[in-house]
N, C-alpha and C positions, 0 to 999 in steps of 0.2 A: 431489231432490238426490242425486248419487252419493255413496256412502259413501267416507270417507277410508280405511277399512280394506279393503285388497285381499283379505286372507284372514286367518283366525285359527283357532286350535284351543284347546281347554281340556279339563280333566278335572274330575270332581266336579260341583258345582252350577253352574248357569248363572251366569256373571259378572254383576256389577252392570250392565254395559253391554248385556248380553243378546245378544251377537254371537259367532259362531264355530261350528266343528265340534266336537261332543263326542267325546272319545276315552275308552277304558277306561284304567285306571291302568297304570303301569309299561310304557308303550310305549317302544320304542327311539327314539333320536334321529332315525333315518332316517324313521320314520313321522311324527314331529312335523314334520320338514322338509316332507314332502309335504302334510300336512293343514293346516299353518299357512301354506302358500303361500310357503315359504322354500327351495324346492328349485330355485333358479336362481342364477346368478352375476352379479356386476357385471363387465361388460366395459368396455373403454375404446378410444377411437380418437382419433387426432390431429385437431385442429380445422383446417378449411380454410374459405376464403371465396372468393366469386366477385368478380372484378374485370374491367375491360375494358382491353385493350391499346391501343396507339396506332392500331391499325387498326379499333378498335371491336368486336373479337371478345371474347367471354367467355373468361376464363381462370381456372383454379382455383389458388389460392395457399395455401400452408400457413401456419398460425399456430402456431409450435413451442412457445410458452409455455403453451398450454392443451390440455386433453384433454376430450372428452365422455364421460361415463359412461352406459352403457345396459344394459338387461336382456338377459341371454343368451337368454331364452325368447321374449319378444315384440319385442325390439330397441327398445323404447320408451325415449326419452331420460330420464335421471334428473337430470343436472346437468352444468355445465361447471366444471372444476377446473384447478388448476395442475399442472404436471408433478411437483411435490413432494408432491402430495396422496396420502395412504396410505388407500386404501379398506379397509373391513372387510366381509367377505362374510357374507350371511345365515346360512350354515351355521356360521360361526365363532361367532356368537351362541349357537347351540344347542350346539355342541361344548364351549363353556365349561362347560356343566353335566354333561358326560358322566361324568367321574370323580366328581363330587359326587353324582350320582344313583345311580351304580353302586356307590360305595364309602362314601359319607358320609351316606346317609339323606336326601338332598334329594329333592324330587319336583317336576318341572315341572307347573305348573298352567295357565298360558296362554302363548301365543306368537303373534305375528302381524306383519302388514305394514301400514303406513300410507302414504297418499299415493302409491299406485301403485308402492311399492318405495323411495321416498326415505327412509323411516324404518322400522325394524323392531326388535323387542324379544322377550325371553322373561322370564318371571317364575316363580321356583321357591320353594317353601316349604322353609324350612331345618330344620323340625322343632322350632324353639324356640317356646314358648308360655308366656304368663303370664296369670294370672287376677288382676285387681284386685278390690277389695272389691265385693260384690254380684254376684260371678260374672261380671264383665265381662271377657271373654277377648280377648286380642290375640295374633295369630300373627306370626312373623317370616318375612320373604321376602327374596330378593335379586332385584332388577330389573337386567337388563343391556339396554341400548338403544344404538342408534347411528343416524346419518343420513348420507346422502351428498349432501345439498343445502346444507350449511353451517349448518344450524339446531341441530345437537347434536353435541357431542363424544361419543365412545364412553364411556358412563357406567355404572359398576357401583355399585349403591346398595342398602343395607339399607332395607327398607320394613316398616312396621308396618300390619297390616290388622286392624281391630276387627271381630270376628265378628258382633256384633249388627246391624251396619249396613253392613259391607263398606267402611267408610271407609278410605282409604289415606293414609298419612303417611310421608314420607321421614324417616329417622332422622338427626338432626343433634344433636350434643352441644354445649352452651354451653361457653364457655371455650376454644374452638378457633379458630385463625386461619382454618382451612378446615374444612368440615363433616366431622366424623368419620363413618365409615361410608360414605363416598363416594369413589370414585376416578374421575377423568376423564382420558381419554387423547385429546389433540388429534389431528386427522388429519394433522398435520405429522410425527407419529412413528408407528412401526409398533405395532400392537396386539399385546401379548404377554399371552396369557391367564394363564399361570402367574405372571407378575410382578404382574398385577392382583390375583389371588387372594392373593398374599403381602401386597400393600399394603392390600388390603381387610381382611385378617386374618379369614379364615373361622373365626371363633371366637365365643365367647359374650360377649366383653367389651363390644362396642358395644351388643349387644342388652340385656345386663344393666344397663348404665349408662342406656340410654334408658328402660327400664321402671322403673328407680329414680326417674327424673325424673317419669314418668307417675304413679307412686304418690304422689310429693310433691304433684302437682297435684290428686289426689283428696282430699288432706287440707286443701287451701286453700279454705275457704268464701269466697264472694263475695257482695256485696250487689248489688241491682239497679243502683245507681249505678255500681259498679265494672264490672258487666257491660256497661252502655251505653258507658262510657269505653273498655273493651276493644274493642268492635266499632267504635267511632269510630277508635281507633288502628289497627286492622287494615285496615279498608276505606278509610280516608282518610289513612293514613300520618302520623297526628298523634302527639304525645308522650303516653305513658300516665302522666300525672301525676294520680293519683286524688284526692289531697287538694285540689288546685286546681280539678279539673274536675267533681267528683261532683255538686254541686247543678245546675250548668249542664247536665250530661249527662242527669240525671234529667228535666229539663224537655225536653231534646232528644228523649229517648225517648218522652215523652208526646206530643210533636208528631208523630213518625213513626208512632206507634201509632194516631194519629187516622185514621179511615177517609177523611178528606177527601183526595182524590188531589192537589189543588193544594198542600196543605201537604207531603205526602209527597215530591212531586217537587222541592220547593224545597230540600230537604236533600240534601247530597252523599251519593250511594249510599243514600238513605233507604229505598228498597224492599228492597234487599239487607240492610241492617242490621235492618230490622223483621222480615224473614223469619228471619234468624239468631237474633234475640232470641226470637222465638216458638218456634223449635226448642229453644233453651236452656231456655225456660220450660215444657217438657213436650211440645211437638209433634214433637221430633226422635226418631229411632230410639234407644232406650236412654236417653232423657233422664231417665227416672224411676228409673234404677238409682242406688243409693247412691253409686257412684263418680262419677257425673256430675251429680246433682241439686244445684244451687246451689254447684258447685265450679268451680275453674279448669280442671279436666279437662273438665267439661261445656261450658265455653266453647270449648275447643279442638275438641271433638267436633262442636259446632255449625258451626264453620268448615269442618272437613273434610267434613261431610255436605253443607253448602251447595255447596262446590266440586265434589264428586263427583256429587251428585244433583240439585241445585236451581239452580245457576248457569246463566244463559241461555247456550245454545249452538245453533248452526245444526243440529246433529244429534247423535246419541249418540256417534258416533265423533269428532266435533270435541270433545265434552266429555271423552272419554278422553284425547285428545291434550293438551288444556289441563290436565287434572287431574294428569297424570304429567309433562308436559314444558313446559307453557306458563304462562299467567296464573293458572290454577287452582293449579298447584304453587307459584307465588310467593305467592299468597294464603295457602295453608296454611303456608308457611314463616314468613310474618309472624305468623300466628296462633300458631304454636309459640313464636316468640321472645317475643311479648307475654305469653303464658301463663306462660312460665318467669320473666319479670320479676315476675309476681305472686307466685311461689313463693319469691322471694328473702327 
């Protein structure tokens, strides 16, 4: 199966998805554009269609309400959009980081193209880093991504990456009507990089508040019953009512832990829940660290590891797309929300 990733570049250690061209550190934006496959432009053309006149001859007719977007290098089509659609160029994604890398200590770590150019992104380390108890270190990043096929608004987002396992988690703070640390620019408006930076607040506030919440999760010890109820809530979108569910969920976990495949299949998301529970109980990366062992933080880490490394996917690049932008990202968001409920 062909890779979704058209091209990609990275610095440092090979990313968890194992794809891309390795660069030395401190490379200029122009080198990143070339090596990440982002050195082309989105061009557009009016849409036309073929019809027959009253003599039966083929005629070309314009359809003025739509445009087709295509790549400047290969002329491959990307999507059909309205005349009001505001495209964002691949180089604009990288240029977003130019002053941040040259003046503010940021460092680009990965950038690339998905789906033949329909989606592209860049990820930069901010320099922010926090160690939880047990020397469990997380680093702060900003992910900027966009798409030209209608699947993603241009999105700038703070991201937490846990060093011990490379699990990724979008930073979102509770008590907000919209996720703090995230700015989304719809393609009905023009992308303004400086305005996005101001809205995002390139500062330590979002990171500090997020890591404060992670520290709270490391202090919240959980029982096996609470853990099973948590995974049921995350995977099956049920209510996390520990007092009412604990005894039933303990029995449910015993059922899905049974090696009998017939029993496992009978439970909603039984295999996924069993896998996540096993990771929580010691099989996950960093699961034995004091920050994660038998804690709400350990539950969240099991979900992020499952989504990034274990969740079924057609290929590694499908997994990346899902973990950052699709169903995997949604699963991790539910995992964060349910974990924070435990810490209340």
